[in-house]
C-alpha positions as CSV (number, residue, x, y, z in Angstrom):
1,M,9.1,23.9,-9.6
2,N,8.1,25.8,-6.5
3,E,10.7,25.6,-3.7
4,G,8.4,27.2,-1.1
5,T,6.0,25.9,1.4
6,P,3.4,23.8,-0.4
7,G,-0.4,23.9,0.4
8,Y,-2.4,20.9,1.6
9,S,-3.6,18.4,-1.0
10,H,-5.3,15.1,-1.1
11,R,-1.9,13.5,-1.9
12,Y,-0.4,15.0,1.3
13,V,-3.4,13.8,3.3
14,I,-2.9,10.2,2.0
15,I,0.8,10.2,2.8
16,V,0.0,11.5,6.4
17,A,-2.7,8.9,6.8
18,V,-0.4,6.0,5.7
19,F,2.4,7.3,8.0
20,V,0.2,7.5,11.1
21,T,-1.6,4.2,10.3
22,C,1.7,2.3,10.0
23,L,2.9,3.8,13.2
24,I,-0.2,2.8,15.3
25,V,-0.6,-0.7,13.7
26,S,3.0,-1.6,14.1
27,N,2.7,-0.9,17.9
28,I,-0.4,-3.1,18.2
29,V,1.1,-6.1,16.3
30,A,4.4,-5.7,18.1
31,V,3.1,-8.0,20.8
32,K,3.8,-11.0,18.6
33,L,7.3,-12.3,18.4
34,V,8.4,-13.7,15.1
35,G,11.1,-16.3,14.6
36,A,12.7,-16.4,11.1
37,F,16.1,-17.0,9.7
38,D,17.4,-17.7,13.2
39,L,16.4,-14.3,14.3
40,V,13.7,-13.2,16.8
41,F,11.9,-9.9,16.3
42,D,8.5,-8.4,17.0
43,A,6.0,-8.3,14.2
44,G,6.0,-4.5,14.2
45,T,9.3,-4.7,12.6
46,V,7.6,-5.7,9.4
47,I,5.5,-2.6,9.1
48,F,7.2,0.2,11.2
49,P,9.9,0.9,8.7
50,I,7.2,1.9,6.3
51,S,6.6,4.9,8.5
52,Y,10.2,5.9,7.8
53,I,9.8,5.4,4.2
54,F,6.8,7.8,4.1
55,G,8.6,10.1,6.6
56,D,11.4,10.4,4.0
57,V,8.8,11.2,1.4
58,L,7.3,13.9,3.5
59,T,10.6,15.5,4.3
60,E,12.0,15.3,0.7
61,V,8.9,16.7,-1.0
62,Y,7.2,18.9,1.6
63,G,10.2,19.9,3.8
64,F,11.1,19.5,7.5
65,R,8.4,21.7,9.0
66,R,5.6,19.6,7.5
67,A,7.4,16.4,8.4
68,R,7.9,17.7,12.0
69,Q,4.1,18.4,12.2
70,V,3.3,14.9,11.0
71,I,5.8,13.3,13.4
72,W,4.1,14.9,16.4
73,L,0.6,14.2,15.0
74,G,1.7,10.5,14.9
75,F,2.9,10.8,18.4
76,L,-0.5,12.2,19.6
77,C,-2.5,9.7,17.6
78,N,-0.5,6.9,19.1
79,L,-1.1,8.4,22.6
80,L,-4.8,8.5,21.9
81,A,-4.9,4.9,20.7
82,V,-3.0,3.8,23.8
83,G,-5.4,5.7,25.9
84,V,-8.5,4.2,24.4
85,I,-7.1,0.7,24.6
86,S,-6.2,1.3,28.2
87,L,-9.6,2.5,28.9
88,G,-11.0,-0.7,27.4
89,L,-8.9,-2.7,29.8
90,V,-10.5,-1.1,32.9
91,L,-14.1,-1.0,31.7
92,P,-16.1,-3.8,33.3
93,A,-16.6,-6.8,31.0
94,A,-20.0,-8.2,30.3
95,P,-20.8,-11.2,32.4
96,F,-21.1,-13.5,29.3
97,W,-17.9,-12.2,27.6
98,E,-14.9,-14.5,28.0
99,G,-12.2,-12.5,26.2
100,Q,-11.1,-10.2,29.1
101,A,-7.9,-12.3,29.8
102,A,-7.0,-12.4,26.1
103,Y,-7.6,-8.7,25.7
104,E,-5.4,-8.0,28.7
105,R,-2.6,-10.3,27.5
106,I,-2.5,-9.0,24.0
107,L,-3.4,-5.3,24.4
108,G,-2.1,-4.6,27.9
109,Y,1.0,-2.2,27.9
110,A,3.9,-2.5,30.2
111,P,4.7,1.1,31.3
112,R,8.4,0.8,30.6
113,L,8.0,-0.7,27.2
114,L,5.4,2.1,26.4
115,A,7.8,4.8,27.4
116,A,10.6,3.2,25.4
117,S,8.4,3.1,22.4
118,F,7.3,6.7,22.6
119,C,10.8,8.1,23.2
120,A,12.4,6.0,20.5
121,Y,9.8,7.0,18.0
122,L,10.3,10.7,18.6
123,V,14.0,10.6,18.7
124,G,14.4,8.3,15.7
125,E,11.9,10.0,13.4
126,L,13.0,13.6,14.1
127,A,16.7,12.5,13.6
128,N,15.8,10.9,10.4
129,S,14.0,13.9,9.0
130,M,16.7,16.3,10.1
131,V,19.5,14.4,8.5
132,L,17.6,13.9,5.2
133,S,16.7,17.6,5.1
134,R,20.2,18.8,5.7
135,M,21.7,16.3,3.2
136,K,19.2,17.6,0.6
137,V,20.6,21.1,0.9
138,A,24.2,19.9,1.0
139,T,23.8,17.8,-2.1
140,E,21.6,20.4,-3.9
141,G,18.9,17.8,-4.3
142,R,21.1,15.1,-6.0
143,W,21.5,11.5,-5.0
144,L,18.2,10.9,-3.2
145,W,19.3,7.3,-2.5
146,S,22.2,8.7,-0.3
147,R,19.7,10.8,1.7
148,T,17.1,8.1,2.2
149,I,19.6,5.4,3.2
150,G,21.9,7.8,5.2
151,S,19.0,9.3,7.2
152,T,17.5,5.9,7.9
153,L,20.9,4.6,9.3
154,V,21.0,7.4,11.7
155,G,17.2,7.5,12.6
156,Q,16.9,3.8,13.0
157,G,20.1,3.8,14.9
158,F,18.7,6.2,17.5
159,D,15.3,4.4,17.4
160,S,16.9,1.0,18.2
161,L,19.3,2.4,20.8
162,V,16.8,4.4,22.7
163,F,14.1,1.7,22.8
164,V,16.3,-1.2,23.8
165,L,18.2,0.8,26.5
166,I,15.0,2.1,28.1
167,A,13.1,-1.1,27.8
168,F,15.7,-3.7,28.7
169,T,18.5,-2.2,30.6
170,G,19.1,-4.1,33.9
171,T,16.9,-7.1,32.7
172,I,19.2,-8.8,30.2
173,P,23.1,-8.9,29.9
174,T,24.9,-6.0,28.1
175,S,26.0,-8.4,25.3
176,A,22.3,-9.3,24.6
177,L,21.5,-5.5,24.6
178,L,24.0,-4.8,22.0
179,S,22.9,-7.8,19.9
180,V,19.2,-6.7,20.0
181,I,20.2,-3.1,19.1
182,L,22.3,-4.3,16.2
183,T,19.7,-6.7,14.9
184,Q,16.9,-4.2,15.0
185,W,19.1,-1.5,13.4
186,L,20.3,-3.8,10.5
187,L,16.8,-5.2,9.8
188,K,15.0,-1.9,9.7
189,S,17.6,-0.2,7.8
190,S,17.9,-3.0,5.2
191,Y,14.2,-2.8,4.8
192,E,14.4,0.9,3.6
193,A,17.5,0.3,1.5
194,I,15.5,-2.4,-0.4
195,A,12.5,0.0,-0.7
196,T,14.7,2.7,-2.3
197,P,13.2,2.2,-5.8
198,F,9.6,2.6,-4.3
199,T,10.8,5.8,-2.6
200,Y,12.1,7.1,-5.9
201,L,8.8,6.4,-7.6
202,V,6.7,8.1,-5.0
203,V,8.9,11.1,-4.5
204,G,9.2,11.7,-8.3
205,R,5.4,11.5,-8.9
206,L,4.6,13.7,-5.9
207,K,7.0,16.4,-6.9
208,R,5.6,16.5,-10.4
209,A,2.0,16.3,-9.3
210,E,2.3,18.8,-6.4
211,G,4.8,21.2,-8.3
212,V,6.9,21.6,-5.1
213,D,10.3,20.6,-4.0
214,V,11.1,22.2,-0.6
215,Y,14.6,23.0,0.4
216,D,15.1,23.8,4.1
217,R,17.7,26.5,3.7
218,D,16.3,28.8,6.3
219,T,14.3,26.3,8.4
220,S,14.7,26.1,12.1
221,F,15.4,22.5,13.2
222,N,13.9,23.0,16.6
223,P,12.3,19.5,17.2
224,L,9.2,21.0,18.9
225,P,6.3,21.7,16.7
226,T,6.4,25.4,17.7
227,G,9.6,25.9,15.8
228,R,9.7,27.9,12.6
Protein backbone atom coordinates (compact mmCIF):
# COMPACT_ATOMS: atom_id res chain seq x y z
CA MET A 1 0.00 0.00 0.00
CA ASN A 2 1.35 3.39 -1.01
CA GLU A 3 2.28 5.62 1.96
CA GLY A 4 2.94 8.66 -0.21
CA THR A 5 0.72 11.54 -1.24
CA PRO A 6 -2.32 10.22 -3.13
CA GLY A 7 -3.82 11.72 -6.26
CA TYR A 8 -7.33 13.06 -6.46
CA SER A 9 -10.15 10.58 -7.07
CA HIS A 10 -13.94 10.64 -7.16
CA ARG A 11 -13.95 9.10 -3.67
CA TYR A 12 -11.83 11.96 -2.35
CA VAL A 13 -14.16 14.49 -3.98
CA ILE A 14 -17.19 12.83 -2.35
CA ILE A 15 -15.58 12.96 1.10
CA VAL A 16 -14.71 16.65 0.61
CA ALA A 17 -18.24 17.44 -0.59
CA VAL A 18 -19.85 15.75 2.42
CA PHE A 19 -17.44 17.51 4.80
CA VAL A 20 -18.15 20.99 3.40
CA THR A 21 -21.91 20.38 3.12
CA CYS A 22 -22.19 19.25 6.76
CA LEU A 23 -20.26 22.33 7.86
CA ILE A 24 -22.43 24.82 5.98
CA VAL A 25 -25.76 23.12 6.76
CA SER A 26 -24.92 22.85 10.47
CA ASN A 27 -24.35 26.60 10.65
CA ILE A 28 -27.68 27.31 8.94
CA VAL A 29 -29.81 25.00 11.11
CA ALA A 30 -28.00 26.09 14.29
CA VAL A 31 -30.53 28.91 14.68
CA LYS A 32 -33.03 26.38 16.04
CA LEU A 33 -32.70 25.42 19.70
CA VAL A 34 -33.60 21.84 20.53
CA GLY A 35 -34.85 20.66 23.90
CA ALA A 36 -34.35 16.95 24.58
CA PHE A 37 -33.43 14.82 27.62
CA ASP A 38 -33.43 17.93 29.83
CA LEU A 39 -30.73 19.46 27.60
CA VAL A 40 -30.87 22.50 25.34
CA PHE A 41 -28.63 22.58 22.28
CA ASP A 42 -28.73 24.00 18.77
CA ALA A 43 -29.84 21.82 15.86
CA GLY A 44 -26.40 22.13 14.30
CA THR A 45 -25.10 19.83 17.02
CA VAL A 46 -26.89 16.98 15.27
CA ILE A 47 -24.96 17.31 12.01
CA PHE A 48 -21.75 19.24 12.80
CA PRO A 49 -19.96 16.23 14.36
CA ILE A 50 -20.28 14.49 10.99
CA SER A 51 -17.74 16.98 9.65
CA TYR A 52 -15.34 15.74 12.34
CA ILE A 53 -15.96 12.13 11.33
CA PHE A 54 -15.14 12.89 7.71
CA GLY A 55 -12.25 15.08 8.83
CA ASP A 56 -10.85 12.02 10.60
CA VAL A 57 -11.31 9.97 7.44
CA LEU A 58 -9.46 12.58 5.38
CA THR A 59 -6.53 12.74 7.78
CA GLU A 60 -6.32 8.98 8.34
CA VAL A 61 -6.37 8.07 4.66
CA TYR A 62 -4.95 11.08 2.81
CA GLY A 63 -2.79 12.73 5.46
CA PHE A 64 -2.67 16.07 7.27
CA ARG A 65 -1.76 18.18 4.24
CA ARG A 66 -4.89 17.15 2.34
CA ALA A 67 -7.04 17.52 5.46
CA ARG A 68 -5.62 21.00 6.06
CA GLN A 69 -6.53 22.01 2.50
CA VAL A 70 -10.09 20.79 2.97
CA ILE A 71 -10.45 22.50 6.36
CA TRP A 72 -9.50 25.84 4.79
CA LEU A 73 -11.72 25.10 1.79
CA GLY A 74 -14.62 24.56 4.20
CA PHE A 75 -13.78 27.85 5.90
CA LEU A 76 -13.85 29.73 2.58
CA CYS A 77 -17.06 28.02 1.42
CA ASN A 78 -18.73 28.89 4.72
CA LEU A 79 -17.53 32.48 4.36
CA LEU A 80 -19.00 32.58 0.85
CA ALA A 81 -22.32 31.17 2.10
CA VAL A 82 -22.51 33.77 4.87
CA GLY A 83 -21.67 36.52 2.38
CA VAL A 84 -24.42 35.48 -0.02
CA ILE A 85 -26.98 35.15 2.79
CA SER A 86 -25.98 38.59 4.09
CA LEU A 87 -26.34 40.03 0.60
CA GLY A 88 -29.85 38.58 0.49
CA LEU A 89 -30.63 40.45 3.69
CA VAL A 90 -29.84 43.87 2.24
CA LEU A 91 -31.32 43.38 -1.23
CA PRO A 92 -34.67 45.21 -1.51
CA ALA A 93 -37.65 42.89 -1.10
CA ALA A 94 -40.38 42.73 -3.75
CA PRO A 95 -43.45 44.76 -2.65
CA PHE A 96 -45.66 41.65 -2.56
CA TRP A 97 -43.17 39.44 -0.68
CA GLU A 98 -44.00 39.06 3.02
CA GLY A 99 -41.06 36.95 4.13
CA GLN A 100 -38.42 39.63 4.83
CA ALA A 101 -38.92 39.60 8.61
CA ALA A 102 -38.75 35.79 8.72
CA TYR A 103 -35.63 35.81 6.51
CA GLU A 104 -33.91 38.30 8.80
CA ARG A 105 -34.95 36.43 11.94
CA ILE A 106 -33.76 33.01 10.75
CA LEU A 107 -30.78 33.83 8.55
CA GLY A 108 -29.54 37.03 10.13
CA TYR A 109 -26.13 36.58 11.78
CA ALA A 110 -24.98 38.32 14.95
CA PRO A 111 -21.35 39.40 14.28
CA ARG A 112 -20.12 38.07 17.62
CA LEU A 113 -21.67 34.63 17.10
CA LEU A 114 -20.33 34.53 13.56
CA ALA A 115 -16.79 35.31 14.73
CA ALA A 116 -17.10 32.66 17.44
CA SER A 117 -18.25 30.05 14.93
CA PHE A 118 -15.45 30.73 12.44
CA CYS A 119 -12.69 30.78 15.08
CA ALA A 120 -13.97 27.66 16.83
CA TYR A 121 -14.21 25.74 13.55
CA LEU A 122 -10.63 26.47 12.49
CA VAL A 123 -9.07 25.82 15.89
CA GLY A 124 -11.10 22.66 16.53
CA GLU A 125 -10.74 21.05 13.10
CA LEU A 126 -7.01 21.77 12.81
CA ALA A 127 -6.36 20.48 16.34
CA ASN A 128 -8.38 17.35 15.60
CA SER A 129 -6.42 16.65 12.41
CA MET A 130 -3.02 17.34 13.99
CA VAL A 131 -3.65 15.04 16.96
CA LEU A 132 -4.95 12.19 14.79
CA SER A 133 -2.01 12.50 12.40
CA ARG A 134 0.59 12.48 15.19
CA MET A 135 -1.11 9.59 16.97
CA LYS A 136 -1.13 7.57 13.74
CA VAL A 137 2.65 7.85 13.44
CA ALA A 138 3.14 7.18 17.17
CA THR A 139 0.98 4.03 17.09
CA GLU A 140 2.33 2.86 13.70
CA GLY A 141 -1.20 2.86 12.33
CA ARG A 142 -2.70 0.61 15.01
CA TRP A 143 -5.75 1.24 17.19
CA LEU A 144 -7.70 3.56 14.89
CA TRP A 145 -10.38 3.90 17.55
CA SER A 146 -7.88 5.54 19.91
CA ARG A 147 -7.00 8.13 17.28
CA THR A 148 -10.52 9.01 16.22
CA ILE A 149 -11.81 9.31 19.78
CA GLY A 150 -8.66 10.92 21.20
CA SER A 151 -8.44 13.53 18.45
CA THR A 152 -12.15 14.28 18.76
CA LEU A 153 -11.87 14.88 22.50
CA VAL A 154 -9.14 17.44 21.82
CA GLY A 155 -10.72 19.01 18.72
CA GLN A 156 -14.25 19.23 20.10
CA GLY A 157 -12.85 20.49 23.39
CA PHE A 158 -11.15 23.40 21.63
CA ASP A 159 -14.19 23.97 19.43
CA SER A 160 -16.60 24.18 22.38
CA LEU A 161 -14.22 26.25 24.49
CA VAL A 162 -13.43 28.83 21.80
CA PHE A 163 -17.03 29.18 20.60
CA VAL A 164 -18.63 29.60 24.01
CA LEU A 165 -15.97 31.95 25.35
CA ILE A 166 -16.10 34.26 22.33
CA ALA A 167 -19.89 34.10 21.93
CA PHE A 168 -21.09 34.35 25.51
CA THR A 169 -18.40 35.72 27.84
CA GLY A 170 -19.86 38.66 29.73
CA THR A 171 -23.44 37.78 28.83
CA ILE A 172 -24.03 34.75 31.07
CA PRO A 173 -22.56 33.69 34.45
CA THR A 174 -19.25 31.81 34.53
CA SER A 175 -20.94 28.69 35.90
CA ALA A 176 -23.31 28.71 32.94
CA LEU A 177 -20.39 29.14 30.54
CA LEU A 178 -18.70 26.07 31.97
CA SER A 179 -21.93 24.10 31.79
CA VAL A 180 -22.49 24.96 28.12
CA ILE A 181 -18.88 24.13 27.21
CA LEU A 182 -19.06 20.77 28.98
CA THR A 183 -22.45 19.88 27.49
CA GLN A 184 -21.38 20.66 23.93
CA TRP A 185 -18.07 18.85 24.37
CA LEU A 186 -19.66 15.69 25.76
CA LEU A 187 -22.50 15.60 23.22
CA LYS A 188 -20.27 16.04 20.18
CA SER A 189 -17.55 13.69 21.46
CA SER A 190 -20.08 10.99 22.32
CA TYR A 191 -21.53 11.34 18.83
CA GLU A 192 -18.21 10.43 17.22
CA ALA A 193 -17.48 7.64 19.69
CA ILE A 194 -20.79 6.01 18.75
CA ALA A 195 -19.93 6.46 15.06
CA THR A 196 -16.58 4.63 15.42
CA PRO A 197 -17.77 1.46 13.57
CA PHE A 198 -18.86 3.65 10.64
CA THR A 199 -15.47 5.38 10.62
CA TYR A 200 -13.71 1.99 10.57
CA LEU A 201 -15.86 0.89 7.64
CA VAL A 202 -15.24 4.02 5.54
CA VAL A 203 -11.52 4.17 6.31
CA GLY A 204 -10.98 0.49 5.54
CA ARG A 205 -12.81 0.65 2.21
CA LEU A 206 -11.10 3.88 1.16
CA LYS A 207 -7.62 2.59 1.92
CA ARG A 208 -8.24 -0.55 -0.12
CA ALA A 209 -9.91 1.29 -3.00
CA GLU A 210 -7.40 4.15 -3.17
CA GLY A 211 -4.33 2.05 -2.40
CA VAL A 212 -2.96 4.71 -0.07
CA ASP A 213 -2.36 5.04 3.64
CA VAL A 214 -0.49 8.28 4.36
CA TYR A 215 1.80 8.65 7.39
CA ASP A 216 2.81 12.25 8.16
CA ARG A 217 6.36 11.48 9.26
CA ASP A 218 7.93 14.50 7.54
CA THR A 219 4.92 16.78 7.29
CA SER A 220 4.94 20.34 8.56
CA PHE A 221 2.06 20.98 10.93
CA ASN A 222 1.87 24.66 10.06
CA PRO A 223 -1.89 25.34 10.28
CA LEU A 224 -1.75 27.70 7.30
CA PRO A 225 -2.47 26.14 3.90
CA THR A 226 0.92 27.36 2.62
CA GLY A 227 2.68 24.89 4.94
CA ARG A 228 4.44 21.86 3.47
